[in-house]
C-alpha positions in Angstrom: 78.7 105.5 47.1 79.2 109.1 46.4 77.2 110.8 43.8 78.9 111.4 40.2 79.4 114.9 39.2 76.8 114.6 36.6 74.3 113.0 39.2 75.2 116.3 41.5 74.6 118.9 38.3 71.4 117.0 37.9 70.0 117.3 41.3 71.3 121.0 41.2 69.1 121.6 37.7 65.9 120.4 39.5 66.2 122.5 42.5 67.2 125.5 40.8 64.2 125.0 38.4 61.3 124.2 41.3 63.2 127.2 43.3 60.3 129.5 44.5 61.3 132.9 44.2 59.8 135.8 46.7 56.3 136.4 45.6 56.9 140.4 45.6 59.2 140.2 43.1 56.5 139.8 40.5 57.8 140.7 37.1 61.5 140.4 38.2 61.1 136.5 37.9 61.3 136.0 34.5 64.8 138.0 34.1 65.8 136.1 37.2 64.9 132.8 35.7 66.9 133.9 32.4 69.8 134.5 34.5 69.7 131.0 36.3 69.2 129.2 32.7 71.1 129.1 30.1 73.1 125.9 30.2 75.9 126.7 32.9 78.0 124.1 34.4 77.2 124.7 37.8 80.7 124.2 38.8 80.3 125.9 42.2 76.9 124.2 43.5 78.3 120.9 42.3 81.3 121.7 44.5 79.2 122.3 47.4 77.2 119.4 47.3 80.0 117.1 46.6 82.1 118.7 49.7 79.0 117.9 51.9 78.5 114.5 50.5 82.1 113.6 51.0 81.5 114.2 54.9 78.3 112.2 54.9 75.3 114.8 54.6 72.1 114.2 52.5 71.7 116.0 49.4 68.3 117.7 50.9 70.7 119.2 53.7 73.1 120.7 51.3 70.5 122.1 48.4 69.9 125.6 49.8 73.8 126.4 50.4 74.4 125.1 46.8 71.6 126.9 45.6 72.6 130.0 47.6 76.4 129.7 46.0 74.6 129.6 42.7 72.4 132.7 43.0 75.4 134.7 43.9 77.5 133.5 41.0 74.4 134.5 38.9 74.0 138.0 40.5 78.0 138.4 39.7 77.2 137.4 35.9 74.1 139.8 35.4 75.8 142.8 36.9 79.2 142.0 35.2 77.4 142.1 32.1 76.0 145.5 32.3 77.0 148.2 29.8 78.8 150.1 32.7 80.9 147.0 33.2 81.8 144.6 30.7 79.1 145.5 27.9 78.4 142.0 27.1 75.1 141.4 25.0 75.2 137.5 24.8 75.8 135.2 27.9 76.0 131.3 27.0 74.8 131.8 23.5 71.7 134.1 24.5 71.2 137.3 25.1 72.5 138.7 28.4 69.9 139.7 31.0 70.3 143.3 30.3 70.0 143.0 26.3 66.7 140.9 26.7 65.1 142.9 29.4 66.6 146.3 29.5 69.7 147.6 32.0 67.3 148.7 34.9 65.4 145.3 35.2 68.9 143.6 35.0 70.0 145.8 38.0 67.1 145.0 39.9 67.3 140.9 38.8 70.8 141.0 40.1 70.1 142.6 43.4 67.0 140.0 43.7 69.2 137.2 42.8 71.6 138.3 45.7 68.9 138.8 48.0 67.3 135.4 47.3 70.5 133.6 47.7 70.9 135.2 51.3 67.2 133.8 51.9 68.4 130.6 51.4 71.4 130.8 53.2 69.7 131.8 56.2 67.6 128.7 56.5 70.1 126.8 58.4 70.1 127.0 62.4 73.8 128.1 62.1 74.6 131.8 60.6 78.0 130.2 59.5 76.6 129.5 55.8 75.4 133.2 55.3 78.4 134.6 57.0 80.8 132.3 54.6 79.0 133.6 51.7 78.8 137.2 52.7 82.5 137.3 53.1 83.0 135.6 49.5 80.5 137.9 48.1 82.1 141.2 49.6 85.5 139.8 48.3 84.3 139.5 44.6 82.6 142.7 44.6 86.0 144.3 45.6 88.0 142.4 43.2 85.7 143.9 40.6 86.3 147.3 41.8 89.7 146.4 41.8 89.7 145.2 38.3 88.2 148.5 37.4 91.0 150.4 38.6 93.6 148.4 37.5 97.6 148.1 38.4 96.7 145.8 41.2 98.5 142.5 41.9 96.9 139.8 39.6 97.0 137.0 42.3 95.3 139.0 44.6 92.7 140.2 42.1 92.0 136.6 41.1 91.8 135.7 44.7 88.9 138.1 45.4 87.0 138.0 41.9 87.2 134.1 41.5 89.0 132.3 44.5 86.6 133.9 47.1 83.5 132.3 45.8 85.0 128.8 45.2 86.2 128.9 48.8 82.5 129.5 49.7 81.5 126.6 47.4 83.4 124.4 49.7 82.9 125.7 52.9 79.3 126.5 52.3 78.8 122.9 52.1 81.1 121.7 55.0 79.3 124.1 57.1 75.6 123.2 56.1 76.6 119.5 56.7 77.5 120.3 60.4 81.7 119.3 60.2 83.0 120.7 63.3 85.3 123.9 62.7 88.3 122.1 64.2 88.2 119.7 60.7 88.0 122.8 58.6 91.7 123.6 57.7 92.4 121.1 55.1 89.0 121.9 53.2 90.1 125.7 53.2 93.2 124.6 51.9 92.1 122.7 49.1 89.3 125.3 48.3 92.1 128.0 47.8 94.0 125.8 45.3 90.7 125.0 43.6 89.9 128.4 42.8 93.4 129.2 41.4 93.0 126.3 39.1 89.9 127.2 37.7 91.2 131.1 37.2 94.6 129.8 35.5 92.8 127.4 33.3 90.0 130.2 32.6 93.1 132.6 31.5 94.6 129.9 29.3 91.5 129.4 27.5 90.9 133.0 27.0 94.6 134.0 26.5 94.6 136.8 29.1 95.3 137.2 32.8 98.2 134.6 33.5 98.7 134.1 30.1 99.8 137.8 29.4 101.9 137.7 32.7 103.7 134.5 32.5 103.1 133.4 28.9 101.0 130.2 28.0 103.4 127.9 29.2 104.1 129.4 32.5 100.3 129.4 32.6 100.0 125.9 31.7 102.4 124.8 34.7 100.8 126.9 37.2 97.6 125.2 36.4 99.2 121.9 36.6 101.0 122.9 39.7 97.4 123.9 41.3 96.1 120.7 40.4 98.9 118.8 42.1 98.3 120.5 45.2 94.7 120.3 45.1 95.0 116.6 44.7 97.5 116.3 47.6 95.1 118.7 50.2 92.3 116.0 49.1 94.7 113.2 50.2 95.0 114.9 53.6 91.4 115.0 54.2 89.9 111.6 56.2 86.6 111.5 53.9 85.6 109.9 50.7 86.9 112.8 48.3 86.9 110.8 45.0 84.3 113.0 43.5 86.0 116.0 44.1 89.2 114.5 42.7 87.7 113.7 39.6 86.3 117.3 39.3 89.8 118.7 39.9 91.0 116.6 37.1 88.3 117.7 35.0 88.9 121.4 35.7 92.5 121.1 35.0 91.8 119.3 31.6 89.0 121.5 30.5 88.6 122.9 26.9 86.0 125.3 27.1 
């Protein structure tokens, strides 16, 4: 029987808590642990585990990939919070890494989180997990630069900044599970809808992005349509995707 999202989240938390960081990082371990803590929902690594679990892989086989995805996400948050970007002094109700440990240390902690992510992704015999994560990371960074420049298409911006890592969350789990590439297309289609759903709901909660472009009702309609398409994509997959369907419904209905 597939594990519930809460069970998967608990597995992720335990793995991240026990994760051994490279010893040469020294005092950077504290700000890195700070970045990884703080009560995040772990949506991306849970998706990674749920996708791999759906096709029959054991959690132990999937956890390095799931943790790698979360470390990339954490790296992006550490750098986004810096004064040169969003200048946020708080993250999840606590001081952001730069506010607690200084800007220079935050830059290095973010760099180290990214390097540790790829160290985890490279434990697999195939390079596909690391390649998938690399492509998503580059897209995310490129999206951030486009955001700084302004004037770019909102859908393309969100596809890069948010959607790319959601796509990697699903596909890293699929690669780590050993699913043959010819069975990947419906999974990629699902992942694309999932990233859009998350971003539109995020914009609804923040009152920006799609809300400013199409209005609150228009954004809600976009979210509902993305959720409907995501469920339809799951129905096309010959696997027990009930947990992923539950996650989709939860993302569509979230209020925080």
